[in-house]
MOPAC internal coordinates of N, CA, C and O (Angstrom, degrees):
PM7 1SCF
backbone

  N    0.0000 0     0.00 0     0.00 0    0    0    0
  C    1.4472 1     0.00 0     0.00 0    1    0    0
  C    1.5226 1   108.77 1     0.00 0    2    1    0
  O    1.2310 1   120.46 1   -35.66 1    3    2    1
  N    1.3270 1   116.72 1   144.34 1    3    2    1
  C    1.4606 1   119.93 1  -178.62 1    5    3    2
  C    1.5220 1   112.53 1   -74.76 1    6    5    3
  O    1.2310 1   121.56 1   -19.72 1    7    6    5
  N    1.3111 1   114.61 1   160.28 1    7    6    5
  C    1.4603 1   122.62 1  -178.82 1    9    7    6
  C    1.5188 1   109.48 1  -115.05 1   10    9    7
  O    1.2310 1   120.58 1   -43.03 1   11   10    9
  N    1.3243 1   116.50 1   136.97 1   11   10    9
  C    1.4686 1   121.50 1   177.04 1   13   11   10
  C    1.5258 1   108.71 1   -69.63 1   14   13   11
  O    1.2310 1   121.05 1   -45.69 1   15   14   13
  N    1.3108 1   115.60 1   134.31 1   15   14   13
  C    1.4641 1   118.31 1  -177.39 1   17   15   14
  C    1.5308 1   112.38 1   -79.37 1   18   17   15
  O    1.2310 1   119.84 1   167.03 1   19   18   17
  N    1.3389 1   117.91 1   -12.97 1   19   18   17
  C    1.4653 1   120.06 1   179.97 1   21   19   18
  C    1.5299 1   111.84 1   -93.43 1   22   21   19
  O    1.2310 1   120.20 1   132.00 1   23   22   21
  N    1.3308 1   117.22 1   -48.00 1   23   22   21
  C    1.4655 1   119.12 1  -176.42 1   25   23   22
  C    1.5260 1   112.98 1  -102.55 1   26   25   23
  O    1.2310 1   119.84 1   164.23 1   27   26   25
  N    1.3318 1   117.91 1   -15.77 1   27   26   25
  C    1.4492 1   121.01 1   178.45 1   29   27   26
  C    1.5188 1   114.51 1    80.95 1   30   29   27
  O    1.2310 1   119.75 1  -173.46 1   31   30   29
  N    1.3302 1   118.09 1     6.54 1   31   30   29
  C    1.4653 1   121.37 1  -179.94 1   33   31   30
  C    1.5202 1   110.37 1   -81.87 1   34   33   31
  O    1.2310 1   121.00 1   -27.64 1   35   34   33
  N    1.3137 1   115.68 1   152.36 1   35   34   33
  C    1.4499 1   122.31 1   179.43 1   37   35   34
  C    1.5214 1   109.17 1  -104.55 1   38   37   35
  O    1.2310 1   120.59 1   -53.83 1   39   38   37
  N    1.3333 1   116.47 1   126.17 1   39   38   37
  C    1.4635 1   122.64 1  -178.52 1   41   39   38
  C    1.5213 1   109.66 1  -134.83 1   42   41   39
  O    1.2310 1   120.23 1   -17.71 1   43   42   41
  N    1.3394 1   117.16 1   162.29 1   43   42   41
  C    1.4656 1   118.94 1   169.18 1   45   43   42
  C    1.5337 1   110.02 1   -64.94 1   46   45   43
  O    1.2310 1   120.28 1   -18.16 1   47   46   45
  N    1.3039 1   117.08 1   161.84 1   47   46   45
  C    1.4582 1   122.49 1  -174.62 1   49   47   46
  C    1.5309 1   112.52 1   -58.69 1   50   49   47
  O    1.2310 1   119.49 1   147.95 1   51   50   49
  N    1.3382 1   118.58 1   -32.05 1   51   50   49
  C    1.4635 1   118.76 1  -176.58 1   53   51   50
  C    1.5290 1   113.37 1   -71.39 1   54   53   51
  O    1.2310 1   119.20 1   169.67 1   55   54   53
  N    1.3209 1   119.14 1   -10.33 1   55   54   53
  C    1.4621 1   122.09 1   178.23 1   57   55   54
  C    1.5271 1   112.54 1   -88.84 1   58   57   55
  O    1.2310 1   120.07 1  -175.37 1   59   58   57
  N    1.3314 1   117.46 1     4.63 1   59   58   57
  C    1.4541 1   121.11 1  -179.96 1   61   59   58
  C    1.5158 1   110.12 1  -105.17 1   62   61   59
  O    1.2310 1   120.67 1   -33.23 1   63   62   61
  N    1.3508 1   116.33 1   146.77 1   63   62   61
  C    1.4564 1   119.83 1   176.72 1   65   63   62
  C    1.5166 1   107.92 1   -79.60 1   66   65   63
  O    1.2310 1   120.98 1   -21.08 1   67   66   65
  N    1.3045 1   115.72 1   158.92 1   67   66   65
  C    1.4572 1   120.76 1  -175.94 1   69   67   66
  C    1.5204 1   109.26 1  -102.62 1   70   69   67
  O    1.2310 1   120.39 1   -43.74 1   71   70   69
  N    1.3032 1   116.85 1   136.26 1   71   70   69
  C    1.4556 1   120.19 1   176.05 1   73   71   70
  C    1.5088 1   112.59 1   153.53 1   74   73   71
  O    1.2310 1   121.72 1    -4.51 1   75   74   73
  N    1.3038 1   114.31 1   175.49 1   75   74   73
  C    1.4602 1   122.12 1   178.99 1   77   75   74
  C    1.5193 1   109.42 1  -112.73 1   78   77   75
  O    1.2310 1   120.86 1    -6.49 1   79   78   77
  N    1.3095 1   115.96 1   173.51 1   79   78   77
  C    1.4553 1   120.78 1   177.73 1   81   79   78
  C    1.5169 1   111.38 1    71.97 1   82   81   79
  O    1.2310 1   119.65 1    52.38 1   83   82   81
  N    1.3465 1   118.28 1  -127.62 1   83   82   81
  C    1.4608 1   120.08 1  -177.02 1   85   83   82
  C    1.5261 1   113.31 1   -69.86 1   86   85   83
  O    1.2310 1   119.75 1   163.94 1   87   86   85
  N    1.3383 1   118.08 1   -16.06 1   87   86   85
  C    1.4604 1   121.55 1  -179.03 1   89   87   86
  C    1.5365 1   112.71 1   -88.59 1   90   89   87
  O    1.2310 1   119.50 1   175.49 1   91   90   89
  N    1.3055 1   118.57 1    -4.51 1   91   90   89
  C    1.4555 1   121.93 1  -177.04 1   93   91   90
  C    1.5265 1   110.33 1   -70.07 1   94   93   91
  O    1.2310 1   121.03 1   -48.17 1   95   94   93
  N    1.3382 1   115.64 1   131.83 1   95   94   93
  C    1.4666 1   123.63 1   176.90 1   97   95   94
  C    1.5262 1   112.22 1    53.48 1   98   97   95
  O    1.2310 1   120.20 1  -135.87 1   99   98   97
  N    1.3337 1   117.23 1    44.13 1   99   98   97
  C    1.4535 1   122.45 1   176.78 1  101   99   98
  C    1.5177 1   107.53 1  -118.08 1  102  101   99
  O    1.2310 1   120.38 1   -51.45 1  103  102  101
  N    1.3308 1   116.88 1   128.55 1  103  102  101
  C    1.4622 1   120.14 1   179.45 1  105  103  102
  C    1.5263 1   109.79 1   -70.90 1  106  105  103
  O    1.2310 1   120.75 1   -17.29 1  107  106  105
  N    1.3169 1   116.18 1   162.71 1  107  106  105
  C    1.4637 1   121.17 1  -176.06 1  109  107  106
  C    1.5298 1   111.25 1   -62.92 1  110  109  107
  O    1.2310 1   120.12 1   141.66 1  111  110  109
  N    1.3206 1   117.37 1   -38.34 1  111  110  109
  C    1.4702 1   120.13 1  -179.21 1  113  111  110
  C    1.5219 1   111.08 1   -64.45 1  114  113  111
  O    1.2310 1   120.17 1   132.68 1  115  114  113
  N    1.3303 1   117.28 1   -47.32 1  115  114  113
  C    1.4661 1   120.28 1   179.14 1  117  115  114
  C    1.5200 1   111.11 1   -67.63 1  118  117  115
  O    1.2310 1   120.02 1   143.17 1  119  118  117
  N    1.3306 1   117.57 1   -36.83 1  119  118  117
  C    1.4581 1   120.77 1   177.84 1  121  119  118
  C    1.5105 1   111.45 1   -62.57 1  122  121  119
  O    1.2310 1   120.23 1   141.58 1  123  122  121
  N    1.3239 1   117.17 1   -38.42 1  123  122  121
  C    1.4640 1   121.06 1   177.92 1  125  123  122
  C    1.5254 1   110.62 1   -70.87 1  126  125  123
  O    1.2310 1   120.12 1   139.12 1  127  126  125
  N    1.3272 1   117.37 1   -40.88 1  127  126  125
  C    1.4645 1   120.90 1   179.49 1  129  127  126
  C    1.5266 1   111.88 1   -67.73 1  130  129  127
  O    1.2310 1   120.06 1   144.72 1  131  130  129
  N    1.3323 1   117.49 1   -35.28 1  131  130  129
  C    1.4676 1   121.34 1  -179.06 1  133  131  130
  C    1.5263 1   112.52 1   -84.71 1  134  133  131
  O    1.2310 1   119.89 1   173.45 1  135  134  133
  N    1.3342 1   117.82 1    -6.55 1  135  134  133
  C    1.4594 1   121.30 1   179.80 1  137  135  134
  C    1.5133 1   114.01 1    80.88 1  138  137  135
  O    1.2310 1   120.11 1  -160.90 1  139  138  137
  N    1.3266 1   117.40 1    19.10 1  139  138  137
  C    1.4606 1   120.46 1   179.60 1  141  139  138
  C    1.5236 1   112.03 1   -79.82 1  142  141  139
  O    1.2310 1   119.89 1   155.79 1  143  142  141
  N    1.3198 1   117.82 1   -24.21 1  143  142  141
  C    1.4651 1   122.76 1   178.94 1  145  143  142
  C    1.5276 1   108.83 1  -138.43 1  146  145  143
  O    1.2310 1   121.32 1   -17.43 1  147  146  145
  N    1.3248 1   115.08 1   162.57 1  147  146  145
  C    1.4605 1   120.09 1   174.18 1  149  147  146
  C    1.5221 1   109.22 1   -95.38 1  150  149  147
  O    1.2310 1   120.73 1   -12.59 1  151  150  149
  N    1.3089 1   116.22 1   167.41 1  151  150  149
  C    1.4639 1   120.76 1  -178.60 1  153  151  150
  C    1.5240 1   111.34 1   -63.68 1  154  153  151
  O    1.2310 1   119.74 1   149.04 1  155  154  153
  N    1.3312 1   118.10 1   -30.96 1  155  154  153
  C    1.4575 1   121.35 1   179.44 1  157  155  154
  C    1.5276 1   112.22 1   -71.03 1  158  157  155
  O    1.2310 1   120.04 1   154.79 1  159  158  157
  N    1.3286 1   117.52 1   -25.21 1  159  158  157
  C    1.4610 1   121.48 1  -179.01 1  161  159  158
  C    1.5291 1   112.90 1   -79.40 1  162  161  159
  O    1.2310 1   119.75 1   165.80 1  163  162  161
  N    1.3237 1   118.08 1   -14.20 1  163  162  161
  C    1.4668 1   121.30 1  -178.03 1  165  163  162
  C    1.5306 1   109.67 1  -122.51 1  166  165  163
  O    1.2310 1   119.85 1  -103.28 1  167  166  165
  N    1.3305 1   117.89 1    76.72 1  167  166  165
  C    1.4691 1   119.72 1  -179.39 1  169  167  166
  C    1.5255 1   112.93 1   -71.66 1  170  169  167
  O    1.2310 1   119.82 1   170.78 1  171  170  169
  N    1.3155 1   117.95 1    -9.22 1  171  170  169
  C    1.4631 1   120.76 1  -178.39 1  173  171  170
  C    1.5207 1   111.60 1   -74.75 1  174  173  171
  O    1.2310 1   119.76 1   160.51 1  175  174  173
  N    1.3453 1   118.06 1   -19.49 1  175  174  173
  C    1.4580 1   120.25 1   177.52 1  177  175  174
  C    1.5217 1   109.75 1   -70.88 1  178  177  175
  O    1.2310 1   120.63 1   -37.94 1  179  178  177
  N    1.3075 1   116.40 1   142.06 1  179  178  177
  C    1.4517 1   121.67 1  -177.58 1  181  179  178
  C    1.5220 1   110.23 1   -94.17 1  182  181  179
  O    1.2310 1   120.52 1   -42.71 1  183  182  181
  N    1.3443 1   116.60 1   137.29 1  183  182  181
  C    1.4587 1   118.69 1   172.63 1  185  183  182
  C    1.5325 1   108.19 1   -79.86 1  186  185  183
  O    1.2310 1   120.39 1    -4.29 1  187  186  185
  N    1.3180 1   116.85 1   175.71 1  187  186  185
  C    1.4690 1   120.97 1  -172.94 1  189  187  186
  C    1.5247 1   112.44 1   -63.12 1  190  189  187
  O    1.2310 1   119.89 1   141.60 1  191  190  189
  N    1.3460 1   117.81 1   -38.40 1  191  190  189
  C    1.4656 1   119.81 1  -178.63 1  193  191  190
  C    1.5231 1   111.19 1   -65.41 1  194  193  191
  O    1.2310 1   120.56 1   135.44 1  195  194  193
  N    1.3321 1   116.53 1   -44.56 1  195  194  193
  C    1.4677 1   119.92 1   179.57 1  197  195  194
  C    1.5187 1   109.81 1   -68.19 1  198  197  195
  O    1.2310 1   120.15 1   140.49 1  199  198  197
  N    1.3130 1   117.31 1   -39.51 1  199  198  197
  C    1.4610 1   120.85 1   178.75 1  201  199  198
  C    1.5226 1   111.33 1   -60.86 1  202  201  199
  O    1.2310 1   120.26 1   135.98 1  203  202  201
  N    1.3371 1   117.11 1   -44.02 1  203  202  201
  C    1.4620 1   120.56 1   178.20 1  205  203  202
  C    1.5253 1   111.61 1   -67.00 1  206  205  203
  O    1.2310 1   119.88 1   141.62 1  207  206  205
  N    1.3247 1   117.83 1   -38.38 1  207  206  205
  C    1.4624 1   120.83 1   178.36 1  209  207  206
  C    1.5261 1   111.08 1   -66.19 1  210  209  207
  O    1.2310 1   119.91 1   140.40 1  211  210  209
  N    1.3270 1   117.78 1   -39.60 1  211  210  209
  C    1.4657 1   120.51 1   177.85 1  213  211  210
  C    1.5304 1   110.84 1   -66.52 1  214  213  211
  O    1.2310 1   120.44 1   138.78 1  215  214  213
  N    1.3230 1   116.76 1   -41.22 1  215  214  213
  C    1.4653 1   120.15 1   178.30 1  217  215  214
  C    1.5230 1   110.73 1   -63.70 1  218  217  215
  O    1.2310 1   120.39 1   139.61 1  219  218  217
  N    1.3275 1   116.87 1   -40.39 1  219  218  217
  C    1.4645 1   121.11 1   177.71 1  221  219  218
  C    1.5263 1   111.17 1   -63.58 1  222  221  219
  O    1.2310 1   120.28 1   140.46 1  223  222  221
  N    1.3237 1   117.06 1   -39.54 1  223  222  221
  C    1.4659 1   120.96 1   178.23 1  225  223  222
  C    1.5249 1   110.90 1   -64.36 1  226  225  223
  O    1.2310 1   120.16 1   137.11 1  227  226  225
  N    1.3121 1   117.30 1   -42.89 1  227  226  225
  C    1.4648 1   121.09 1   178.50 1  229  227  226
  C    1.5283 1   110.41 1   -66.04 1  230  229  227
  O    1.2310 1   120.42 1   138.82 1  231  230  229
  N    1.3271 1   116.80 1   -41.18 1  231  230  229
  C    1.4624 1   120.44 1   179.40 1  233  231  230
  C    1.5222 1   111.58 1   -63.54 1  234  233  231
  O    1.2310 1   120.30 1   139.09 1  235  234  233
  N    1.3302 1   117.04 1   -40.91 1  235  234  233
  C    1.4699 1   119.40 1   177.55 1  237  235  234
  C    1.5152 1   111.42 1   -64.97 1  238  237  235
  O    1.2310 1   119.95 1   144.20 1  239  238  237
  N    1.3262 1   117.71 1   -35.80 1  239  238  237
  C    1.4719 1   120.76 1  -177.96 1  241  239  238
  C    1.5268 1   111.45 1   -66.73 1  242  241  239
  O    1.2310 1   120.08 1   135.86 1  243  242  241
  N    1.3164 1   117.45 1   -44.14 1  243  242  241
  C    1.4560 1   120.38 1  -172.53 1  245  243  242
  C    1.5269 1   113.78 1  -100.05 1  246  245  243
  O    1.2310 1   119.22 1  -178.80 1  247  246  245
  N    1.3231 1   119.10 1     1.20 1  247  246  245
  C    1.4630 1   121.00 1  -175.90 1  249  247  246
  C    1.5235 1   112.79 1   -66.38 1  250  249  247
  O    1.2310 1   119.90 1   151.19 1  251  250  249
  N    1.3112 1   117.79 1   -28.81 1  251  250  249
  C    1.4653 1   119.31 1  -179.10 1  253  251  250
  C    1.5327 1   111.19 1   -61.92 1  254  253  251
  O    1.2310 1   120.52 1   148.12 1  255  254  253
  N    1.3225 1   116.60 1   -31.88 1  255  254  253
  C    1.4637 1   119.56 1   179.99 1  257  255  254
  C    1.5267 1   112.28 1   -77.79 1  258  257  255
  O    1.2310 1   120.01 1   169.89 1  259  258  257
  N    1.3263 1   117.58 1   -10.11 1  259  258  257
  C    1.4598 1   121.08 1   171.78 1  261  259  258
  C    1.5215 1   111.24 1   -92.98 1  262  261  259
  O    1.2310 1   120.56 1   147.24 1  263  262  261
  N    1.3290 1   116.54 1   -32.76 1  263  262  261
  C    1.4606 1   120.48 1  -178.86 1  265  263  262
  C    1.5323 1   112.18 1   -72.21 1  266  265  263
  O    1.2310 1   119.80 1   142.20 1  267  266  265
  N    1.3066 1   117.99 1   -37.80 1  267  266  265
  C    1.4663 1   120.56 1  -175.22 1  269  267  266
  C    1.5291 1   112.06 1   -62.04 1  270  269  267
  O    1.2310 1   118.40 1   129.87 1  271  270  269
  N    1.3429 1   120.66 1   -50.13 1  271  270  269
  C    1.4791 1   118.07 1   177.18 1  273  271  270
  C    1.5280 1   112.89 1   -62.01 1  274  273  271
  O    1.2310 1   120.22 1   144.94 1  275  274  273
  N    1.3331 1   117.19 1   -35.06 1  275  274  273
  C    1.4598 1   120.28 1   177.32 1  277  275  274
  C    1.5310 1   110.33 1   -63.44 1  278  277  275
  O    1.2310 1   120.18 1   135.94 1  279  278  277
  N    1.3229 1   117.26 1   -44.06 1  279  278  277
  C    1.4673 1   120.41 1   179.92 1  281  279  278
  C    1.5269 1   111.57 1   -67.36 1  282  281  279
  O    1.2310 1   119.90 1   143.43 1  283  282  281
  N    1.3370 1   117.80 1   -36.57 1  283  282  281
  C    1.4615 1   120.10 1   176.02 1  285  283  282
  C    1.5363 1   110.22 1   -64.02 1  286  285  283
  O    1.2310 1   120.46 1   137.95 1  287  286  285
  N    1.3209 1   116.72 1   -42.05 1  287  286  285
  C    1.4712 1   119.76 1   178.28 1  289  287  286
  C    1.5221 1   110.80 1   -65.57 1  290  289  287
  O    1.2310 1   120.01 1   140.09 1  291  290  289
  N    1.3262 1   117.59 1   -39.91 1  291  290  289
  C    1.4566 1   121.30 1   177.15 1  293  291  290
  C    1.5232 1   110.59 1   -61.52 1  294  293  291
  O    1.2310 1   120.48 1   136.89 1  295  294  293
  N    1.3169 1   116.68 1   -43.11 1  295  294  293
  C    1.4625 1   120.01 1   178.51 1  297  295  294
  C    1.5358 1   110.18 1   -64.45 1  298  297  295
  O    1.2310 1   120.51 1   136.25 1  299  298  297
  N    1.3329 1   116.64 1   -43.75 1  299  298  297
  C    1.4584 1   120.00 1  -177.90 1  301  299  298
  C    1.5150 1   113.32 1   -65.91 1  302  301  299
  O    1.2310 1   119.89 1   141.15 1  303  302  301
  N    1.3199 1   117.82 1   -38.85 1  303  302  301
  C    1.4635 1   120.88 1  -177.10 1  305  303  302
  C    1.5186 1   113.60 1   -83.93 1  306  305  303
  O    1.2310 1   119.91 1   144.18 1  307  306  305
  N    1.3272 1   117.77 1   -35.82 1  307  306  305
  C    1.4588 1   118.64 1  -169.35 1  309  307  306
  C    1.5232 1   114.82 1  -120.51 1  310  309  307
  O    1.2310 1   119.42 1   143.15 1  311  310  309
  N    1.3132 1   118.72 1   -36.85 1  311  310  309
  C    1.4610 1   119.64 1  -168.72 1  313  311  310
  C    1.5276 1   115.15 1  -103.88 1  314  313  311
  O    1.2310 1   119.44 1   172.17 1  315  314  313
  N    1.2993 1   118.68 1    -7.83 1  315  314  313
  C    1.4677 1   119.21 1  -175.36 1  317  315  314
  C    1.5277 1   112.60 1   -67.70 1  318  317  315
  O    1.2310 1   119.68 1   152.50 1  319  318  317
  N    1.3074 1   118.21 1   -27.50 1  319  318  317
  C    1.4669 1   120.64 1  -178.69 1  321  319  318
  C    1.5282 1   113.48 1   -93.16 1  322  321  319
  O    1.2310 1   119.64 1   173.02 1  323  322  321
  N    1.3030 1   118.30 1    -6.98 1  323  322  321
  C    1.4681 1   121.17 1  -177.77 1  325  323  322
  C    1.5190 1   108.42 1   -82.66 1  326  325  323
  O    1.2310 1   121.04 1   -61.40 1  327  326  325
  N    1.3367 1   115.62 1   118.60 1  327  326  325
  C    1.4658 1   120.54 1   179.44 1  329  327  326
  C    1.5028 1   108.86 1   -83.50 1  330  329  327
  O    1.2310 1   114.80 1   -32.05 1  331  330  329
  N    1.1477 1   127.47 1   147.95 1  331  330  329
  C    1.4504 1   151.76 1   -46.49 1  333  331  330
  C    1.5173 1   113.16 1   -59.37 1  334  333  331
  O    1.2310 1   120.18 1   164.85 1  335  334  333
  N    1.3671 1   117.27 1   -15.15 1  335  334  333
  C    1.4536 1   118.78 1  -174.98 1  337  335  334
  C    1.5226 1   112.92 1   -71.38 1  338  337  335
  O    1.2310 1   119.68 1   152.54 1  339  338  337
  N    1.3040 1   118.22 1   -27.46 1  339  338  337
  C    1.4619 1   120.91 1   177.92 1  341  339  338
  C    1.5095 1   111.62 1   -63.46 1  342  341  339
  O    1.2310 1   120.20 1   135.59 1  343  342  341
  N    1.3422 1   117.22 1   -44.41 1  343  342  341
  C    1.4677 1   120.60 1   178.71 1  345  343  342
  C    1.5241 1   111.43 1   -70.35 1  346  345  343
  O    1.2310 1   120.63 1   141.11 1  347  346  345
  N    1.3194 1   116.40 1   -38.89 1  347  346  345
  C    1.4649 1   119.87 1   177.76 1  349  347  346
  C    1.5276 1   110.81 1   -62.02 1  350  349  347
  O    1.2310 1   120.33 1   133.95 1  351  350  349
  N    1.3332 1   116.97 1   -46.05 1  351  350  349
  C    1.4527 1   121.70 1   179.17 1  353  351  350
  C    1.5331 1   111.05 1   -66.32 1  354  353  351
  O    1.2310 1   120.03 1   144.94 1  355  354  353
  N    1.3299 1   117.54 1   -35.06 1  355  354  353
  C    1.4696 1   121.25 1   176.48 1  357  355  354
  C    1.5226 1   110.18 1   -63.05 1  358  357  355
  O    1.2310 1   120.28 1   136.42 1  359  358  357
  N    1.3211 1   117.07 1   -43.58 1  359  358  357
  C    1.4684 1   119.86 1   177.82 1  361  359  358
  C    1.5206 1   111.75 1   -61.97 1  362  361  359
  O    1.2310 1   120.58 1   137.08 1  363  362  361
  N    1.3286 1   116.50 1   -42.92 1  363  362  361
  C    1.4657 1   119.84 1   177.33 1  365  363  362
  C    1.5321 1   111.71 1   -62.88 1  366  365  363
  O    1.2310 1   120.55 1   140.78 1  367  366  365
  N    1.3245 1   116.56 1   -39.22 1  367  366  365
  C    1.4742 1   120.05 1   178.98 1  369  367  366
  C    1.5222 1   111.59 1   -65.45 1  370  369  367
  O    1.2310 1   120.22 1   139.27 1  371  370  369
  N    1.3113 1   117.18 1   -40.73 1  371  370  369
  C    1.4653 1   119.91 1   178.97 1  373  371  370
  C    1.5209 1   110.16 1   -63.84 1  374  373  371
  O    1.2310 1   120.43 1   134.71 1  375  374  373
  N    1.3294 1   116.78 1   -45.29 1  375  374  373
  C    1.4656 1   120.33 1   178.71 1  377  375  374
  C    1.5262 1   110.76 1   -62.84 1  378  377  375
  O    1.2310 1   119.89 1   135.29 1  379  378  377
  N    1.3207 1   117.81 1   -44.71 1  379  378  377
  C    1.4604 1   121.31 1   179.42 1  381  379  378
  C    1.5224 1   111.79 1   -63.62 1  382  381  379
  O    1.2310 1   120.45 1   140.10 1  383  382  381
  N    1.3123 1   116.74 1   -39.90 1  383  382  381
  C    1.4635 1   120.52 1   179.67 1  385  383  382
  C    1.5240 1   110.94 1   -65.46 1  386  385  383
  O    1.2310 1   120.13 1   141.40 1  387  386  385
  N    1.3187 1   117.36 1   -38.60 1  387  386  385
  C    1.4632 1   120.24 1   179.26 1  389  387  386
  C    1.5281 1   112.33 1   -75.13 1  390  389  387
  O    1.2310 1   120.18 1   149.80 1  391  390  389
  N    1.3209 1   117.26 1   -30.20 1  391  390  389
  C    1.4662 1   120.36 1  -179.05 1  393  391  390
  C    1.5286 1   113.38 1   -84.90 1  394  393  391
  O    1.2310 1   119.56 1   162.55 1  395  394  393
  N    1.3175 1   118.45 1   -17.45 1  395  394  393
  C    1.4629 1   121.20 1  -175.84 1  397  395  394
  C    1.5351 1   112.90 1   -57.72 1  398  397  395
  O    1.2310 1   118.25 1   131.67 1  399  398  397
  N    1.3320 1   120.94 1   -48.33 1  399  398  397
  C    1.4666 1   119.09 1   178.48 1  401  399  398
  C    1.5329 1   112.72 1   -65.00 1  402  401  399
  O    1.2310 1   120.78 1   145.47 1  403  402  401
  N    1.3269 1   116.11 1   -34.53 1  403  402  401
  C    1.4688 1   119.57 1   178.99 1  405  403  402
  C    1.5282 1   109.77 1   -65.76 1  406  405  403
  O    1.2310 1   120.31 1   135.23 1  407  406  405
  N    1.3178 1   117.01 1   -44.77 1  407  406  405
  C    1.4664 1   121.27 1   178.41 1  409  407  406
  C    1.5247 1   110.03 1   -64.33 1  410  409  407
  O    1.2310 1   120.47 1   139.87 1  411  410  409
  N    1.3218 1   116.71 1   -40.13 1  411  410  409
  C    1.4599 1   121.20 1   179.88 1  413  411  410
  C    1.5295 1   110.58 1   -60.81 1  414  413  411
  O    1.2310 1   120.08 1   133.72 1  415  414  413
  N    1.3146 1   117.45 1   -46.28 1  415  414  413
  C    1.4651 1   121.40 1  -179.94 1  417  415  414
  C    1.5261 1   110.51 1   -69.84 1  418  417  415
  O    1.2310 1   120.13 1   138.15 1  419  418  417
  N    1.3230 1   117.36 1   -41.85 1  419  418  417
  C    1.4574 1   121.95 1  -178.38 1  421  419  418
  C    1.5270 1   111.51 1   -62.66 1  422  421  419
  O    1.2310 1   119.60 1   142.24 1  423  422  421
  N    1.3222 1   118.37 1   -37.76 1  423  422  421
  C    1.4563 1   122.17 1  -178.25 1  425  423  422
  C    1.5289 1   112.74 1   -87.43 1  426  425  423
  O    1.2310 1   119.79 1  -174.90 1  427  426  425
  N    1.3235 1   118.00 1     5.10 1  427  426  425
  C    1.4644 1   121.49 1  -179.74 1  429  427  426
  C    1.5189 1   113.34 1   -62.93 1  430  429  427
  O    1.2310 1   120.27 1   143.02 1  431  430  429
  N    1.3217 1   117.09 1   -36.98 1  431  430  429
  C    1.4607 1   120.27 1   178.73 1  433  431  430
  C    1.5160 1   112.07 1   -65.08 1  434  433  431
  O    1.2310 1   120.70 1   138.90 1  435  434  433
  N    1.3152 1   116.26 1   -41.10 1  435  434  433
  C    1.4621 1   119.85 1   178.71 1  437  435  434
  C    1.5325 1   110.01 1   -66.61 1  438  437  435
  O    1.2310 1   120.22 1   141.58 1  439  438  437
  N    1.3358 1   117.19 1   -38.42 1  439  438  437
  C    1.4583 1   120.81 1   177.92 1  441  439  438
  C    1.5339 1   110.22 1   -62.40 1  442  441  439
  O    1.2310 1   120.43 1   135.02 1  443  442  441
  N    1.3294 1   116.78 1   -44.98 1  443  442  441
  C    1.4638 1   119.98 1   179.23 1  445  443  442
  C    1.5239 1   111.22 1   -62.66 1  446  445  443
  O    1.2310 1   120.50 1   140.13 1  447  446  445
  N    1.3322 1   116.66 1   -39.87 1  447  446  445
  C    1.4626 1   120.23 1   178.69 1  449  447  446
  C    1.5249 1   111.12 1   -66.18 1  450  449  447
  O    1.2310 1   120.28 1   138.53 1  451  450  449
  N    1.3195 1   117.06 1   -41.47 1  451  450  449
  C    1.4645 1   119.95 1   178.41 1  453  451  450
  C    1.5199 1   111.42 1   -63.75 1  454  453  451
  O    1.2310 1   120.34 1   137.85 1  455  454  453
  N    1.3298 1   116.95 1   -42.15 1  455  454  453
  C    1.4631 1   119.93 1   179.72 1  457  455  454
  C    1.5298 1   111.03 1   -67.96 1  458  457  455
  O    1.2310 1   119.95 1   142.80 1  459  458  457
  N    1.3334 1   117.70 1   -37.20 1  459  458  457
  C    1.4652 1   120.13 1   176.89 1  461  459  458
  C    1.5222 1   110.47 1   -66.21 1  462  461  459
  O    1.2310 1   120.23 1   142.38 1  463  462  461
  N    1.3269 1   117.17 1   -37.62 1  463  462  461
  C    1.4659 1   120.77 1   178.53 1  465  463  462
  C    1.5281 1   110.60 1   -67.16 1  466  465  463
  O    1.2310 1   120.06 1   147.60 1  467  466  465
  N    1.3196 1   117.49 1   -32.40 1  467  466  465
  C    1.4584 1   121.65 1  -177.71 1  469  467  466
  C    1.5258 1   113.63 1   -92.54 1  470  469  467
  O    1.2310 1   120.05 1  -173.48 1  471  470  469
  N    1.3268 1   117.51 1     6.52 1  471  470  469
  C    1.4560 1   121.84 1   177.95 1  473  471  470
  C    1.5222 1   108.32 1   -99.89 1  474  473  471
  O    1.2310 1   119.37 1   -53.94 1  475  474  473
  N    1.3317 1   118.82 1   126.06 1  475  474  473
  C    1.4637 1   119.33 1  -178.91 1  477  475  474
  C    1.5162 1   111.60 1   -65.70 1  478  477  475
  O    1.2310 1   121.59 1   -29.39 1  479  478  477
  N    1.3305 1   114.56 1   150.61 1  479  478  477
  C    1.4664 1   120.27 1   176.52 1  481  479  478
  C    1.5310 1   109.15 1   -66.47 1  482  481  479
  O    1.2310 1   121.30 1   -41.08 1  483  482  481
  N    1.2961 1   115.12 1   138.92 1  483  482  481
  C    1.4671 1   119.29 1  -177.25 1  485  483  482
  C    1.5086 1   108.36 1  -147.28 1  486  485  483
  O    1.2310 1   120.47 1   -56.81 1  487  486  485
  N    1.3167 1   116.71 1   123.19 1  487  486  485
  C    1.4644 1   122.13 1   173.60 1  489  487  486
  C    1.5096 1   107.66 1   -96.52 1  490  489  487
  O    1.2310 1   121.28 1   -57.13 1  491  490  489
  N    1.3192 1   115.15 1   122.87 1  491  490  489
  C    1.4691 1   119.90 1  -178.44 1  493  491  490
  C    1.5208 1   108.94 1   -69.85 1  494  493  491
  O    1.2310 1   119.34 1   -53.10 1  495  494  493
  N    1.3519 1   118.86 1   126.90 1  495  494  493
  C    1.4593 1   120.17 1   179.73 1  497  495  494
  C    1.5265 1   111.17 1   -70.81 1  498  497  495
  O    1.2310 1   121.28 1   -15.94 1  499  498  497
  N    1.3101 1   115.17 1   164.06 1  499  498  497
  C    1.4664 1   120.91 1   178.09 1  501  499  498
  C    1.5268 1   110.05 1   -58.97 1  502  501  499
  O    1.2310 1   120.49 1   -41.03 1  503  502  501
  N    1.2911 1   116.67 1   138.97 1  503  502  501
  C    1.4579 1   121.75 1   178.65 1  505  503  502
  C    1.5105 1   114.31 1    92.11 1  506  505  503
  O    1.2310 1   119.54 1   176.16 1  507  506  505
  N    1.3038 1   118.48 1    -3.84 1  507  506  505
  C    1.4800 1   121.38 1  -179.95 1  509  507  506
  C    1.4858 1   109.60 1  -103.70 1  510  509  507
  O    1.2310 1   120.10 1   180.00 1  511  510  509

């Protein structure tokens, strides 16, 4: 993947503006900040609503892997000594831990569809 010559970040080719001279190898964000392009010329940039929706989608996808260690720690510190609820909660944790990768893989298609829906349409210019 190419690297922006202004910020040094690596992006896919569609995140770069098209042109020669000062516009060569410049990402859309740096091109907009430097005044090389207008906001209408770079539809690949996300506005705040789309950015927040994409972040929310990513957070929902990976949140299960944050909840499981927290629940294990909660069980270890507080619930392991409580009779019958400690064993009941342990059984639920084991089932949840084993099902988490299955749920993650199963919901992958929905995640891809959500991200595609939240990605702006972009026609790659000639030469990219």
